[in-house]
C-alpha positions, 0 to 999 in steps of 0.5 A, a space after each residue: 408076118 402073118 400066117 397069109 405071109 402079108 405084114 400085119 399093121 402095128 400101131 403105138 398109140 400113148 394112153 394118157 387116160 389110164 393110170 398108169 399112163 403107158 404107150 399100148 401096140 397093137 399088132 393086127 388090131 389086136 393088144 399086143 402090149 405096153 410099156 408104162 411111164 410116169 412124167 416127173 418134171 421133165 423126164 419121162 420114167 420107164 418102169 415096165 414092159 409087157 409083150 403077149 406071148 402070142 407076138 413073140 417074135 415080131 418084133 412088137 418090143 422094139 417097135 414099141 419102145 422105139 416109138 415111145 422113146 421118139 415120142 418121148 424126144 418129141 415131147 422135149 423130155 428126157 428117158 429114166 429107163 428102169 425098166 430092164 427091156 428099155 434100158 437093154 434097148 437103150 444101151 444097143 441104140 444109141 442114137 438116144 444116149 443124149 436123152 437118157 438120165 441115170 435111175 435115182 432114188 427120187 426117180 424110183 420114188 416117182 414111179 412107187 407113187 404112181 404103180 405102188 
């Protein structure tokens, strides 16, 4: 909620022209955070999520991860939750159970190749 009691606009966009690729969330027109990923084969490996402290308590992390995972499902890809935030989300929200793959050394290597 914004200070005047109205709901601020939340938007999630997939950013593919940056490295690493990520989903970004904005709140009231301001960038609120991101979740970074790397695609490897049929897997989208999520390895880092951050939400700006200014937007704590607005549910941006949950909205961001849900949108990113919904988009991953729509793309026909599987989810590898290396990021602790994404891991906690999928453990709590079982509607993604059919898409979650375990973290493997190959997934970690794919992230290290992109994120260093």
